[in-house]
C-alpha positions in Angstrom: 20.4 -21.1 6.3 20.2 -17.6 5.7 17.0 -16.1 6.7 16.2 -13.2 3.9 16.4 -9.9 4.6 13.6 -7.2 4.1 13.8 -5.1 1.4 14.8 -1.3 1.4 11.1 -0.1 0.8 9.9 -2.6 2.9 7.0 -0.5 4.4 5.7 0.5 1.4 5.6 -2.7 -0.1 3.7 -4.1 2.9 1.4 -1.0 2.6 0.7 -1.8 -1.1 0.1 -5.7 0.2 -2.1 -5.0 2.6 -4.4 -2.0 0.7 -5.3 -5.2 -1.9 -7.4 -7.2 0.4 -6.4 -9.9 -1.4 -4.7 -11.9 1.9 -6.6 -14.6 3.5 -9.2 -14.9 0.6 -10.0 -17.6 -0.9 -9.0 -19.8 -4.2 -9.8 -18.3 -7.7 -9.8 -20.0 -10.9 -8.1 -16.7 -12.8 -5.2 -17.0 -10.5 -4.8 -21.0 -10.3 -5.1 -21.2 -13.8 -2.2 -19.7 -14.1 0.0 -21.5 -11.4 -1.1 -24.9 -13.5 0.1 -23.4 -16.2 3.6 -22.6 -14.6 3.9 -26.4 -13.7 3.3 -27.4 -17.1 5.5 -25.4 -18.8 8.4 -25.9 -16.1 7.3 -29.3 -15.9 7.5 -29.4 -11.8 4.9 -30.9 -9.5 4.3 -27.4 -7.5 4.1 -24.2 -8.4 2.8 -21.0 -6.3 1.5 -17.4 -6.3 3.5 -16.6 -3.2 3.0 -13.3 -1.3 4.9 -12.1 1.4 3.5 -10.5 4.4 5.4 -9.4 6.9 6.0 -12.5 8.9 5.2 -15.1 6.6 4.7 -15.9 2.6 0.5 -16.7 1.8 -0.4 -18.5 -1.1 -3.2 -16.8 -3.0 -2.8 -20.1 -5.3 -0.7 -23.2 -4.7 -1.0 -26.4 -7.1 1.3 -29.4 -6.0 1.2 -28.6 -1.7 -1.4 -29.0 1.1 -0.6 -25.6 2.8 -1.6 -22.1 2.1 1.6 -20.3 4.2 4.8 -20.7 5.6 7.0 -18.6 7.9 8.8 -15.9 6.3 12.0 -16.7 7.5 12.1 -20.2 5.9 10.4 -18.7 2.3 13.0 -18.7 -0.9 10.7 -16.2 -2.2 11.8 -14.2 1.0 15.1 -13.7 -0.9 13.6 -13.5 -4.5 12.0 -10.8 -3.9 14.9 -8.8 -3.2 16.4 -8.2 -6.9 14.8 -7.3 -10.5 15.5 -10.6 -11.7 14.4 -14.0 -11.6 15.6 -16.3 -9.0 17.2 -20.0 -10.0 17.9 -22.8 -8.0 19.0 -25.9 -9.0 20.4 -27.4 -6.1 18.7 -26.2 -2.9 21.4 -28.8 -0.8 24.5 -26.6 -2.4 23.7 -23.4 -1.7 24.1 -21.8 1.4 21.3 -19.5 1.6 19.0 -22.6 1.7 21.7 -26.5 2.5 19.3 -26.3 6.1 16.5 -24.8 5.8 13.6 -27.0 6.9 12.0 -27.1 4.0 14.6 -28.7 2.1 15.5 -31.4 4.6 12.0 -31.9 5.5 8.9 -31.8 3.6 8.2 -31.3 0.6 12.0 -31.7 0.4 12.7 -28.7 -2.5 15.6 -29.2 -4.5 14.9 -26.8 -7.4 13.1 -23.2 -7.5 12.3 -20.9 -10.1 10.5 -17.7 -9.1 9.4 -14.7 -11.1 9.0 -11.4 -8.9 5.4 -10.1 -8.8 5.1 -6.0 -8.8 2.9 -3.6 -9.0 3.1 -0.1 -10.6 4.7 1.5 -7.9 7.5 -0.5 -7.9 6.3 -2.7 -4.8 7.3 -6.4 -5.4 4.5 -8.7 -3.3 5.8 -11.9 -4.2 6.2 -14.6 -6.8 5.3 -16.3 -9.4 7.4 -20.0 -8.7 7.7 -23.5 -9.2 9.5 -26.3 -7.4 10.7 -29.3 -8.0 12.2 -32.4 -5.6 14.9 -33.1 -7.6 17.6 -31.1 -8.4 17.4 -29.7 -11.7 18.7 -26.6 -14.0 15.6 -24.6 -15.6 16.1 -23.6 -19.7 16.3 -19.8 -20.5 12.9 -21.0 -22.4 11.3 -22.0 -19.2 12.5 -19.0 -17.0 10.8 -17.0 -20.3 7.9 -18.5 -20.3 8.0 -18.0 -16.2 8.4 -14.4 -17.1 5.4 -14.1 -18.9 3.3 -15.7 -16.8 4.1 -13.5 -14.0 3.4 -10.5 -15.7 -0.7 -12.1 -16.4 -0.1 -12.6 -12.5 0.8 -9.0 -12.0 -2.3 -8.0 -14.3 -4.7 -9.9 -12.2 -3.3 -8.1 -8.8 -3.7 -4.4 -10.5 -7.4 -5.2 -11.5 -7.6 -6.0 -7.3 -5.8 -3.3 -6.8 -7.9 -1.1 -8.4 -11.2 -1.7 -6.7 -9.6 -0.3 -3.3 -8.4 3.1 -5.5 -10.0 6.3 -6.1 -10.0 6.5 -10.1 -9.6 10.0 -10.3 -6.7 10.7 -8.2 -5.5 7.3 -7.4 -5.4 7.3 -3.7 -6.9 4.5 -1.5 -10.6 5.1 -1.5 -12.5 4.4 2.0 -12.3 0.8 1.3 -8.4 1.3 1.1 -8.1 3.6 3.8 -9.8 0.9 6.1 -7.5 -1.9 5.0 -4.3 -0.2 5.0 -5.4 1.6 8.3 -5.6 -1.4 10.2 -2.3 -2.3 9.4 -1.2 0.8 10.4 -3.1 1.0 14.1 -1.7 -2.7 14.6 1.8 -1.8 14.2 1.7 1.2 16.6 -0.1 -0.8 19.2 2.9 -3.3 18.9 6.0 -0.9 18.7 4.5 2.6 20.4 4.6 4.5 17.3 2.7 7.7 17.4 0.2 8.2 15.1 -2.1 11.4 13.5 -5.8 10.9 11.8 -5.8 14.1 9.2 -9.6 14.6 8.0 -9.3 17.5 5.5 -12.4 18.7 3.8 -12.5 21.3 0.4 -14.7 24.0 1.4 -16.9 25.1 -0.5 -16.1 22.8 -3.4 -19.3 23.1 -5.2 -18.7 26.5 -6.5 -15.4 25.9 -8.2 -17.6 23.2 -10.2 -20.4 25.4 -10.7 -18.3 28.7 -12.0 -15.5 26.7 -13.8 -17.0 23.2 -14.5 -16.2 20.0 -13.5 -13.3 19.5 -15.8 -12.0 22.4 -13.4 -12.8 20.8 -10.1 -11.4 17.3 -11.1 -8.1 19.1 -12.1 -8.4 20.9 -8.5 -8.9 17.7 -6.8 -6.1 16.0 -8.7 -3.4 18.9 -7.4 -4.6 19.2 -4.2 -3.9 15.4 -3.9 -0.6 15.3 -5.6 0.2 18.2 -3.2 -0.6 15.9 0.0 1.4 13.0 -1.8 4.7 15.7 -2.3 4.2 17.1 1.4 4.0 13.3 2.9 6.4 10.5 3.8 5.8 7.5 1.6 4.9 5.2 4.4 2.2 7.5 5.3 -1.5 6.7 4.2 -3.1 9.4 2.3 -7.1 8.5 0.9 -9.6 10.5 -0.5 -12.6 9.0 1.4 -15.4 11.6 -0.3 -16.2 13.7 -3.2 -14.0 16.4 -1.6 -12.9 15.0 1.5 -9.5 13.4 2.3 -8.4 11.6 4.7 -4.2 11.3 6.1 -2.7 8.9 8.7 0.5 9.6 9.1 2.8 8.0 11.9 3.8 10.8 13.7 2.8 13.0 16.5 0.2 15.6 15.8 2.7 18.4 17.0 5.2 17.6 14.5 2.0 17.1 11.6 0.3 21.0 12.6 4.2 22.6 11.7 3.7 20.0 8.6 0.4 21.3 7.7 2.0 24.7 8.0 3.7 24.7 4.7 1.0 22.9 2.9 -0.7 26.0 2.3 2.1 28.2 0.8 3.2 24.6 -0.8 -0.4 24.4 -2.8 -0.7 28.0 -3.3 2.9 27.9 -5.0 1.6 24.7 -7.0 -1.3 26.3 -8.3 -0.1 30.0 -9.1 2.5 27.8 -11.3 -0.5 26.0 -13.1 -2.6 29.6 -13.4 -5.8 27.9 -12.6 -8.2 30.1 -12.0 -10.1 29.3 -8.2 -9.0 29.5 -4.9 -9.2 26.5 -2.9 -9.9 26.6 0.7 -9.8 23.7 3.4 -10.5 23.0 7.0 -8.4 20.2 8.6 -9.2 18.1 11.6 -6.4 16.0 13.8 -6.6 13.3 16.4 -3.8 11.6 18.2 -4.1 8.0 18.4 -4.7 6.1 22.0 -5.2 2.6 22.1 -7.6 3.6 25.2 -9.6 5.8 24.0 -9.8 4.4 20.3 -11.3 1.0 19.9 -10.6 1.0 16.2 -9.6 3.0 13.6 -13.4 4.2 13.2 -13.3 5.4 16.6 -10.3 7.6 15.1 -11.5 9.0 12.5 -14.8 10.6 13.9 -12.4 12.5 16.5 -10.4 13.6 13.4 -13.9 14.3 11.7 -15.7 16.1 14.7 -11.9 18.4 15.1 -12.5 19.1 10.9 -16.0 20.1 11.7 -15.3 22.5 14.3 -12.9 24.4 12.8 -14.6 24.6 9.4 -17.9 25.9 11.5 -16.2 28.5 13.8 -14.1 29.8 10.7 -11.3 31.3 12.9 -7.4 30.3 12.8 -8.2 28.6 16.1 -6.9 24.9 15.8 -8.6 21.9 17.0 -7.4 18.7 18.0 -9.0 15.9 19.6 -7.4 14.3 22.4 -4.0 15.8 21.1 -3.6 19.1 22.9 -3.7 20.7 19.5 -5.9 22.4 16.8 -7.0 21.8 13.7 -7.2 25.4 11.3 -9.1 26.7 8.2 -6.4 27.4 5.7 -6.5 28.7 2.2 -4.8 28.4 -0.8 -5.0 31.0 -3.4 -3.6 30.8 -7.1 -3.8 34.4 -9.1 -7.2 34.2 -11.3 -6.3 34.1 -14.6 
């Protein structure tokens, strides 16, 4: 048996999966009807919408099996998410990846498998819509086309779930999405002793932009601010918009390193706004807090420390940095664009 390797974008993929908040949820008819159709079209006894988690594959919808998850190491879908095309296995006993797989030599005695990858718009492959037979067989091109068409419908339903955890203006995670992702980041940090730094960022006097230049300009300011944050931080860092003019970053690094990165943010934002020729200035305050499992019982307590540091930074109105629990400071900063 060959254990499926991890995709190169595994961390981003898992972030996207956790942000959906769909794992371990109840069955839903909108997904179940698609697995029923897949089973009928492909003439198989089993059909599954499988989402590949860190150590397991979990079934959002399953027809023909009485289980809701299996280990990832023995999953067919763990292999199927590695490629862009659908995967076909005509006889698992003759495939060196699966010949001695427990799911082949024991119940449910898988012999044939076909799986179409399920992807989000950001390219993350979350799992598959798959059909399984207990007898060796070939899947026709027509059956595979139908399976792939149904997979696109599953993706549409997953996208609807994703949008519920995203801010519509910036397409960053909203407060709900942030807390879902934060649980995963902190759990991983606890297991691997990785450093995590939380940043609370507030745009100062944002109302003035709306009042002087209109709400469209305010929306543009939020979008450009978000875009600069995306450019500066890594794809594996969590960036969220949690309020009208409030942002949170959960970076997998020490706050000392993040302070160095933030030193580039003002000039990057100033350059970005200058190139656009927008007629306003963006001032912002930042508070940082280093995650400490002994100090922070949960993400809310970590965020409260970052929020306190940001509040102190905004109110003292100096360049002194304040960072709770890490020996560093947060800083009020400004990015100025030339007045048109």
